[in-house]
N, C-alpha and C positions, 0 to 999 in steps of 0.2 A: 558422302554416301556412295556405296558401290552400286554400279548398274550392270545389267546383263542385257545383251542384244540378241534377239532371235531373227533369223533370216528365213523367209519363205518365198517360194516362187509362185507367181500367178499362172493359172491355166491359160493357154493360148486361146483367145476368143475374140470375136469381132467387136465385142463391147469394150475391149481394152483400148480401142481407139479414143475413147473419152478420157482415159487417163493420160494418153499421149498428148491430147489437146490441152489438158490441164497443166502438164509439165511445160509445154510450149508457152502457155499463157503466163506461167510463173517466170519463164525466161524473159518474156516481154515486160513484166512488172519489174524484174530485177534490173534490166537495162534502162528502163525509165527512171528508176530511183538513182542509178549511177549517173545518168545525165543531169538529174536535178542537183545532185551533190556537186558535180563539176561546175554547173552553171552558177550555183549559189556561191561557191568559193571564188569564181571568176568575178562576180559582181560585187560581193561584199567582203571577200577575203576572210570569211569565217567558216567554221564547220557547221553543217546542217544538223540540227537536233533531231534525234530519231523519233521522239514523241510528236514533234511538229510534222515530220514526214508521214508518220502513221495517220494523223488526222487528215492530211492533204490527200493521201491515197484513198482513204475511206470516203472522202467527199467525191472524188473522181469516180469511184465505183458506184456511188448512189446517184450521181448527177444525171438528170434527164435533160437531153439536149436534142435539137433538130440537126442531126448529123448523119451523113450517108443515107439520106432519104427517109429518116425517121423523124416524125414530128414530136414535139414535146408531149402531146396528148397520147401518142402511141406507146411511149416507153423509153427505155434507155438506148443509147447509141450502140452500134455494133462493137466498138472498142470496149465499152463498159460491160456489155454482155459477155465479151470474150474474157475480160478480167474476172468476172463473177464465177468462171469455171474453177477458180482457186478460192479455197475457203479463207475467211478473214484471219484465222489464226496462222494459216500458211503464209499469208501476206505479211503479218507481223513478224514471223520467223525470218523471212527474206530481209526485211528492213533491219532486224536485230543482227543478222549475220554480216550485213554490209557495215553496220556501225562497229561491230567487233573488229572487222578487217581494217577499218580506218583507224581505230584506236591502236591496233598493233603497228600500223604504219607510222603513226605519229610517235610511238614509243621506240620503235626499233628501225627507223628509216636509215640510220647511219650504219646499220648492220646489213643493209641490202634488202630489207623488207619493202615490197612495192605496194602501192595502194590498189584496191580492187578496181577492175576494169570491165569493159563490156565483154559479154560472152555470146558466141554464136548459138543459135537455137539448137543446132544439132549436138553441141557440146554441153548443153545444160541438162542435168541428169535427174533432178529430184525436187520434191517439195515435202514439207514436214507439217503434220497435224499434231496438236498437243491435247487439250482437254476435250475438244469437240470436233465434229466433222466426220467421225467414223464410228462404227459399231460392229463388234464381232458377234456373228450369229452361229447357230449350230451347223453341222455338216461342213466345216471348214470354209465358211463364207464370211466375207467382210463387206459391210455396207459403207460406201464412201459417197457422201452426198445423197442422191436419190437412187443410186444404182448399186447392185450387189455383184461382187466378184468372188470367184472361187479360187482357193490357193492350196498348194501342197503343204499340209500340216505335218511336218516330220517329227514334231515333239510338242508336248503340252507347254503352254505359256504359264510361267510361275511368277508370282509377284504382281504388284500394282503397275499397270501400264502408264508410262510417262509420256512417250511420244510414239507416233507411227509415221514412218517415212516411206513414201512411194518413190522408187528409184528404178530407172531403166538403164540397161547397159548398151554398149555400142551395137549389139546384135538386135536391139529392139525388144528384148525380153524385159519383163517388169517383175520386180521383187518388192516384198514388204519387209521393212526392218522395224521390229517392235522392241522398244527399250523399256525395261522394267526395273524396279528397285530391288529385285531379288538378289540376295548375297549367296553366290554359289561357292560354298566352302566344301572341300573334299577332305576326308580323313586320309592322312598321309603319315608314313612311318618316318620318324626323325632319325637321321644317321649321325648327327653331331659333326659332320664334315663340312669344311669350307674350302673354297678354291678361288684363285685369281685367274683371269682370262685376258689374253692379249690378242687383239684383232690384227690380222695381217693380210697381205695381198695373195701370197702363194699358199699360205695356210690360213684357213678361215678363223680358227680359234686355237691358240696354244694355251694349254692348261698348266697350272703351277705344279701338277703331279707328273709332269713330263710326258703327257699325252697330247697328241695333235689331232685336230678335226679339220679335214679338207672339205672345201665346198665342191659340189658337183658342177657348178657353173652352168646352170640350165640354159641361160641365154646363149652362151658360147656353143653349147651342144646343138642348139637349134638355129644357128646363124645361117646355115646353108638353106634351110627350108624357109626362113624368114626373108632372106634376100630374094629367093625365087618368087614367093608370094607378093613381095613388095614390087618387084619388076612387073609381074603380071598385072597388078593393080594400076601401076603407072601407065601401062601401055594401052589401057582401055579408054574409050572416048568418054569425056566428062558428061555426066548426066544420063549415061546409058545404063540399061539393066545389067549388062555384063560387068560394068565398073562397080556397081553395087554388090554383085555377087563376089567379085574379087576382093572388095573391101571387107565383106563379112568373112571371107576365107582368111584374110590377113589378121583380122581380129581374133579368130578362133586359134590361130597359131600362137599369137601373143598370150591369149588366155590360158592355153595349155602350159606355156612356160611359167606363168604366174602361179597356176594351180600346183604344178610339180614342186616349185620352190617353196610355196607355202606349206605343202604337206611335209616336206623335209624339215622345215622350221618347227612345226608342231611336234614332230617325232623327236627332234633333237632337244627341244625345250623340256619335254617330259623325261627324256633320258637324263638330262643334267639335274633337274629338280628331284628326281628319284635318288640320285647319287649324293647330292650336296644340299645342305640346309642354308648355307650362305654362299652367294656368288658375287664376286667383285669384278667390276669392269672399269676401264678408264674412259672418261668422257672425251669424245673425239670431235674434231671439226670436219664433219662429213662433207659440207659444201666445198671447203677448201680442198679436201681430198678428191672430190668429184672433178674439180677444175684441173687437178694434176693428172689423175689417172683415168678420168672419163668413164667409159662404159663398164669397166671392170668393177668399179665401186658400186654402180647401179646393179650389176649382176650379183654381187655379194649381198647387197641389201641388208646391211647390219642393223639399220634403224628399225626395219620391219621385224627382224628377228628379236631384237631387244623388247619391242612392244609385245610380241607374243610371249616371250620368256617372262616378262613382268606379270602378264595376265595369268599364266600357268602357275607361277610362284605364289601369287596372291591366293589362288584357289587352294593351294596345298599348304599354305602357311609358311612358305619359305621366304627368304630375304634376298633381294637383288639391290646392290649398292654400287655407287660410282665414286671414284676418286677424282680430284680436280685434274682437268686436262693439261694444266701447266706444271703438274708435278713431274719431275724428270725421271720417270720410271725406267726409260730406256738407258739413261746414262748413269743410273745408280747401281752400285754393286749389291747384289742380293745377299752377299755373305757379310761384308763389313760396313756397308752403307756409304762407301766412298763415291763421290760424284765426279766423273771426268768432265773436262771442259767441252770437248767436241766429239761427235760421233756421226759420220756420214751415213746417208741412207743405204749406200752400197756395202757398208761394213756389217757383215752378218755375224761376226765373232770379234770379241775384244778381250783383252787381258787387263785385270784390275791392277793399277800401279801400286796399290797399297798391300793387298793380300796375295797378288799374283794368281788369282783364280781366273781360268778361262771361261767366258760366258758366251752362250748363244744369245743373239740379240733378243729374240722373241721369248725364249724360255726364261731368261733372266728377268725380262720385263714382267712376265706373268707372276713370277715369284715375288717381285717387289710390289706389284699391285695387290697380291694376296696379303702380304705382311702389313702394308700400309692400311688397307681396308679393314683387316682384322683388328689392328691396333686402334683404329678410330672407333670401332664398335666395342672395344674393350674385350675382344675375344682372346687377344694375345698381347703380351708385353714385349715389344721389340725395340731395338735401338734406333730404327728408322723414324724420322719425324712424321707426325700424323698429317694426313691430308683431309681436306674438307669433304664430308659426305654430302652428296647432292640429293640422293634419293634414299 
């Protein structure tokens, strides 16, 4: 089932401090659950079942104890009262997310996936409500628990609401993320065209129709401002108001880079999906590329672009497919299909020993990706061997 997410910003108000406290309480519960997981494994060598953990946390939340000066007759301890700031379904969501993270760790630990670990309160961002704990009211108001908050309603919410997530950013602003089951399909004109794309460092995307798309490299453009803001933040005394102001200034500079890059990605995604019905890419080992080329891979942010492109393509009824990352698209001749033995990273051009055609490294790779992807979907009948379609 397709989902759609709406993002709304809360008005700045002194009552928002209650949501900040609830997020802090969620971080406390999260770290407590991580500690229980680690202790249980250390004692018994087994994985802690999520249902057992849910029952245990529910008992702790309801437990009446003489703690911190509170007698059993008076009510709950301060710790339990603090945990009650978070709804029961939000607590269940925290435990389920930890369980999913451990499952991924057990399944892919050989690929470098790490188990979930403790988080600092300042870095904990959100909690999620599912069927209960919230209610949307008139005049752009949202009731969470017993309190009512007002938000900027930029558009109407369509579809049945599945989850509501309360999230704060590093500047202390609070946003509401509403997930619905609404299928947002847009009428789009089909062109019947298809293309393959090769990702590169100097050229962001090389298209099989001999066009190139260069990335503006927004992080590189802002490095001077970022370094100045970072030095200013580091020079301030820890715990001072000036250091907090400098931290927020540094966050704003980073946010501006992210927003500019994301805006460019959305515009490029719409441009490509308007021109082509089928778009083919090669699956890449981005983590390995990150280790080799570092900051530049992060600045290009191909994974984020592909996520946006897939979303836009789904709305318009277009297709984004991938060929296997082990297919030798760079070493394969796009004319005759001959595969050479070796091709160094610094070799930007090469000549096919079979048909003597001179190839540009990226342009030839994009043509091969296009032919192999189209043949796998049955769009074209070519002599190149088919590759596995992953998406």
